[in-house]
C-alpha positions in Angstrom: 50.9 62.0 -8.9 51.2 58.3 -9.7 51.5 57.5 -6.0 48.4 59.6 -5.2 46.3 57.8 -7.9 47.4 54.3 -6.6 46.5 55.3 -3.0 43.1 56.7 -4.1 42.2 53.6 -6.1 43.2 51.3 -3.2 41.2 53.3 -0.7 38.0 53.3 -2.9 38.4 49.5 -3.4 38.7 49.0 0.3 35.6 51.1 1.0 33.6 49.3 -1.7 34.5 45.9 -0.2 33.6 47.1 3.3 30.3 48.5 2.1 29.4 45.3 0.3 30.2 43.3 3.4 28.0 45.5 5.5 25.0 45.2 3.2 24.9 41.4 3.4 22.0 40.5 5.7 22.5 37.8 8.2 20.2 34.8 7.9 18.0 34.5 10.9 18.8 31.5 13.1 16.3 28.7 12.9 14.2 28.5 16.0 14.8 25.4 18.2 12.4 22.5 18.1 9.7 22.2 20.7 9.6 19.0 22.8 7.5 16.3 21.1 3.8 16.5 22.0 3.5 12.8 23.0 5.8 10.2 24.4 4.8 7.4 21.9 3.5 6.9 18.4 0.7 4.8 19.9 -2.2 6.5 21.8 -4.8 3.9 23.0 -6.3 2.9 19.6 -4.9 5.8 17.6 -1.6 6.9 16.1 0.2 10.2 17.0 2.6 12.4 15.0 5.5 11.1 17.1 8.1 8.6 16.0 11.3 7.3 17.7 14.7 8.7 16.7 16.4 7.6 13.4 17.7 4.1 13.2 15.4 2.9 16.0 13.6 -0.5 16.1 10.3 -0.5 17.9 8.3 -3.5 19.1 4.7 -3.2 20.2 2.2 -5.5 21.9 -1.4 -4.3 21.7 -4.0 -6.3 23.6 -7.8 -5.7 24.0 -9.8 -7.8 26.3 -13.5 -8.6 25.9 -16.2 -6.0 26.8 -17.3 -5.6 30.4 -21.0 -6.3 29.8 -21.0 -9.9 31.2 -19.6 -8.7 34.5 -18.5 -11.6 36.8 -19.2 -14.3 34.2 -16.0 -13.4 32.4 -14.4 -11.2 35.0 -15.5 -8.0 33.2 -14.0 -9.1 29.9 -10.6 -10.3 31.2 -11.5 -13.9 30.2 -13.7 -12.8 27.2 -12.9 -12.8 23.5 -9.7 -10.8 23.1 -7.8 -9.3 20.2 -4.0 -9.1 20.0 -1.6 -7.3 17.6 2.2 -7.7 17.5 4.1 -5.1 15.5 7.6 -4.1 14.5 8.6 -0.7 13.0 11.9 0.9 12.0 12.6 4.6 11.8 14.7 5.0 8.7 15.3 8.7 9.1 14.2 11.2 11.7 11.1 11.8 9.6 10.3 8.4 8.1 9.1 5.2 9.7 7.9 1.9 8.2 6.3 -1.0 10.0 4.6 -4.4 9.9 2.0 -6.0 12.2 -0.1 -9.1 12.6 -3.5 -9.2 14.3 -5.5 -12.1 15.8 -9.0 -11.1 14.6 -9.5 -11.6 10.9 -5.8 -12.6 10.6 -4.9 -9.1 9.4 -1.3 -8.5 8.2 -0.6 -4.8 7.8 2.2 -2.7 6.3 2.4 0.9 7.5 4.3 4.1 6.8 4.5 7.3 8.8 6.1 10.6 7.7 6.6 13.9 9.5 6.2 16.9 7.2 7.1 19.6 9.8 7.8 19.9 13.5 6.6 22.5 16.1 9.3 25.1 17.0 9.7 27.3 20.1 8.3 30.7 19.1 8.1 29.5 15.5 5.9 27.1 13.6 3.0 26.1 15.9 2.3 22.5 14.9 3.8 19.1 14.2 2.1 17.7 11.0 2.4 14.1 10.1 0.8 11.4 7.9 0.2 7.8 8.6 -1.0 5.1 6.2 -1.3 1.4 5.9 -2.5 -1.5 3.8 -3.9 -4.6 5.5 -4.4 -8.1 4.1 -7.1 -10.3 5.5 -5.6 -13.8 5.6 -8.8 -15.5 6.8 -10.5 -18.3 4.8 -12.2 -16.6 1.8 -15.6 -17.9 2.9 -15.2 -15.6 6.0 -14.2 -12.4 4.2 -17.6 -10.8 3.8 -20.7 -10.6 1.7 -19.6 -11.1 -1.9 -22.0 -9.9 -4.7 -23.4 -12.1 -7.4 -24.0 -9.9 -10.5 -26.9 -10.4 -12.9 -24.7 -11.1 -15.9 -23.2 -14.2 -14.3 -23.8 -17.5 -16.2 -26.0 -19.1 -13.6 -27.2 -21.8 -16.1 -23.7 -23.4 -16.2 -22.8 -22.6 -12.5 -25.9 -23.7 -10.7 -27.0 -27.3 -11.1 -30.1 -27.2 -8.9 -33.0 -25.9 -11.1 -35.0 -24.6 -8.1 -32.0 -22.7 -6.7 -31.3 -21.3 -10.2 -34.9 -20.0 -10.6 -34.8 -18.5 -7.1 -31.7 -16.6 -8.0 -33.3 -15.2 -11.2 -36.4 -14.1 -9.2 -34.2 -12.4 -6.6 -32.2 -10.6 -9.2 -35.5 -9.4 -10.8 -36.8 -8.2 -7.5 -33.6 -6.3 -6.6 -33.6 -4.6 -9.9 -37.3 -3.7 -9.7 -37.3 -2.5 -6.0 -33.8 -1.2 -5.5 -32.3 -0.8 -9.0 -29.6 -3.2 -8.0 -28.0 -5.4 -10.7 -26.9 -8.1 -8.2 -27.8 -10.1 -5.2 -25.6 -10.6 -2.2 -24.0 -14.0 -1.3 -25.8 -13.9 2.0 -29.1 -13.2 0.3 -28.4 -16.3 -2.0 -27.8 -18.5 1.0 -31.4 -18.0 2.2 -33.1 -18.7 -1.2 -35.2 -21.8 -1.9 -33.0 -24.6 -3.3 -29.8 -23.2 -1.9 -27.2 -25.9 -1.4 -23.5 -25.9 -0.4 -22.2 -27.2 -3.7 -23.8 -24.5 -5.8 -23.0 -21.8 -3.3 -19.3 -22.7 -3.2 -19.1 -22.5 -7.0 -20.8 -19.1 -7.0 -18.5 -17.8 -4.3 -15.4 -19.1 -6.1 -16.5 -17.7 -9.4 -16.9 -14.2 -8.0 -14.1 -14.0 -5.5 -11.1 -11.9 -6.3 -7.7 -11.8 -4.4 -8.1 -8.0 -4.2 -11.1 -8.5 -1.9 -8.6 -9.2 0.9 -7.2 -5.7 1.0 -8.2 -2.6 3.0 -6.5 0.8 3.2 -6.1 3.6 5.8 -4.8 7.1 5.6 -4.6 9.8 8.3 -3.3 13.3 8.5 -2.4 14.4 12.0 -1.9 17.9 13.4 -0.5 18.2 16.9 0.6 20.9 19.3 2.3 20.9 22.7 0.6 23.8 24.4 2.7 23.7 27.6 4.7 21.3 29.6 1.5 19.7 31.0 -0.8 19.5 28.0 -0.7 18.4 24.3 -3.5 17.7 21.8 -3.9 16.3 18.3 -6.5 16.6 15.6 -6.7 13.8 13.0 -8.6 13.4 9.7 -8.7 9.8 8.5 -10.0 7.8 5.5 -10.6 4.1 5.2 -11.4 1.9 2.1 -12.3 -1.8 1.9 -12.3 -3.6 -1.4 -15.0 -5.9 -0.1 -17.8 -5.0 2.3 -21.2 -6.3 3.3 -23.3 -4.3 0.8 -26.5 -4.8 2.7 -25.0 -3.6 6.0 -23.3 -0.6 4.5 -26.4 0.5 2.7 -28.2 0.6 6.0 -25.6 2.8 7.8 -24.0 5.0 5.0 -25.3 8.5 4.4 -23.9 8.4 0.8 -23.3 5.9 -1.9 -19.6 5.3 -1.0 -20.3 2.0 0.7 -16.7 0.8 0.7 -15.3 4.0 2.3 -15.6 6.1 5.5 -14.2 9.3 6.8 -13.4 10.1 10.5 -12.4 13.1 12.6 -10.5 12.3 15.8 -9.2 14.3 18.8 -6.5 13.3 21.3 -5.4 14.9 24.5 -2.6 14.2 27.0 -2.4 15.6 30.5 1.1 15.1 32.0 1.0 14.3 35.7 4.7 13.6 36.3 7.9 13.2 34.3 6.9 9.5 33.6 3.0 9.4 33.7 0.1 11.0 31.9 -3.6 10.8 31.5 -4.8 10.0 27.9 -8.1 11.0 26.4 -9.3 10.2 22.8 -12.5 10.4 20.7 -13.1 9.6 17.1 -16.4 10.1 15.1 -17.2 8.5 11.7 -18.5 11.0 9.2 -20.1 9.1 6.3 -22.3 6.9 8.4 -25.5 7.6 10.5 -24.9 8.5 14.1 -27.6 6.0 15.4 -26.1 2.9 13.8 -22.7 1.1 13.7 -19.9 1.9 13.2 -20.2 3.7 16.5 -17.8 6.4 17.6 -14.8 5.3 19.7 -13.6 6.9 22.9 -10.7 6.1 25.2 -9.4 7.1 28.6 -6.1 5.7 29.8 -3.0 6.1 31.9 0.5 6.1 30.4 3.9 5.4 32.0 7.0 6.1 29.9 10.8 5.7 30.1 13.4 6.4 27.5 12.9 2.9 26.0 9.5 1.8 27.1 5.9 3.0 27.0 3.0 1.3 28.8 -0.6 2.4 28.4 -3.6 0.8 30.1 -7.0 2.1 29.0 -10.7 1.7 28.6 -12.1 2.0 25.1 -15.1 0.9 23.0 -13.7 -0.5 19.8 -11.8 -3.8 19.8 -10.1 -3.3 16.4 -6.4 -2.8 16.5 -5.9 -1.9 12.9 -7.4 1.6 12.5 -9.6 0.9 9.5 -11.4 -1.8 11.5 -12.5 0.8 14.0 -13.6 3.2 11.4 -15.7 0.7 9.4 -16.7 -2.0 11.9 -16.9 -0.7 15.4 -20.1 -2.5 16.7 -19.5 -1.6 20.4 -21.8 1.3 21.3 -20.1 3.2 24.1 -23.3 5.1 24.9 -24.8 1.7 26.1 -21.8 0.8 28.1 -20.0 -1.5 25.6 -16.5 -0.8 26.7 -13.4 -2.9 27.2 -10.0 -2.9 28.9 -6.8 -2.9 26.9 -3.1 -2.1 27.0 -0.2 -1.1 24.7 3.4 -1.9 25.4 6.3 -0.6 23.3 10.1 -1.3 23.5 12.8 0.6 21.6 16.2 -0.4 20.5 18.5 2.2 18.9 21.3 1.1 16.6 
C-alpha cells in the first residue's frame, strides 16, 4: 500500500509539472527592423529620422550658393553671396546623437540633439519616429543682431543727452501708445527720429541689450515610413523661437501675437533610382505667418549619391539658411518668383 501511494503521488506531481509547462505561453518574437527610410540624417535643408550607427563620428559640409536671379553676372549664383556650415556630430547610442556646427551667415554656433523613439518594423510598427532640436547662438556684433525695443519706462532723461532727440523719443512713444497700444519704440524707429545721433543711440542700445537676445531655438518631431524599396517619405512638425526679433517686421507677417515664434509643417520624399543614387523632394510651409509675405515656404529638389561612409547631395532650393530656425523665421527668397539657389551637402562617417 505504501508503494502504491508513493507511486501515485509521484505520478500526480509529474502531471502537474507537465501541465504547468504546457500552459506557459511563448512570447512572440519581435519583428525585424525595416531598412532605414533615408540614407542620411541630412535632406537638402531638412533633418531626417535617420542617424548613423552607435559610436560613429559624422562630419558635414553644407554649402549654399547665391540665388540664380542675376544669371550670367554671377554665373547663376556660383560667385554670389554664399552660406557655409561645418558640423560634427557623434552617435552616443543607436538612438541618441549630439552635434555642433558653425555657420558663416550671422556667425551662428549651434548645439543639437536627435533621438529616435521607435523604429519601423517589417509587418509591425509602421513608422520611425524621431525628434530633433537645437539651440543656436548668434556671435555677430550686437549692433547687427536685430531690432531691439526701447521701452517707455527707460530713463531717457539720463541716457539721452541731446534734448531734441529726447523730445522726439517721447513723442514717438506717445504716438505708438495712442495708435498701436505699444509701450515701446523700436531701435530702428529711433534711428530715424529728429536729433538722433550715434552717441545717444549706442547708449540706448547698450542699456537695453541682453545676452539672451543672441539665442534661438528649434524643435521638430519627425514621422517617416519606408513604403517600399524605391520610395520613402517623412512628415515633420517644427517650432522655432527667437529671443530677439524685428518687432515691426514680425507684426506685418504674423497672423497672431506670437511674434518671436513660428510653426511649420514639412514633407520629404525620396525616390531610389539605384543602390547608390536617389531623387530628393522637400517642401516646408510656415503656419503662423501670412502666405503672401516672408518668411516664404521652402522647397527643394536634389540628387543624392551614397556609399557606406559618404553621402553627397546636390540640390536646388529657395532658402539660404543652414540652421533650420533661420529658414522658418527668415526665408526672404520667394520660390514662386524664381528666387532659388544651388547648394550641396557632403557627409563623412568614422565608426569607432
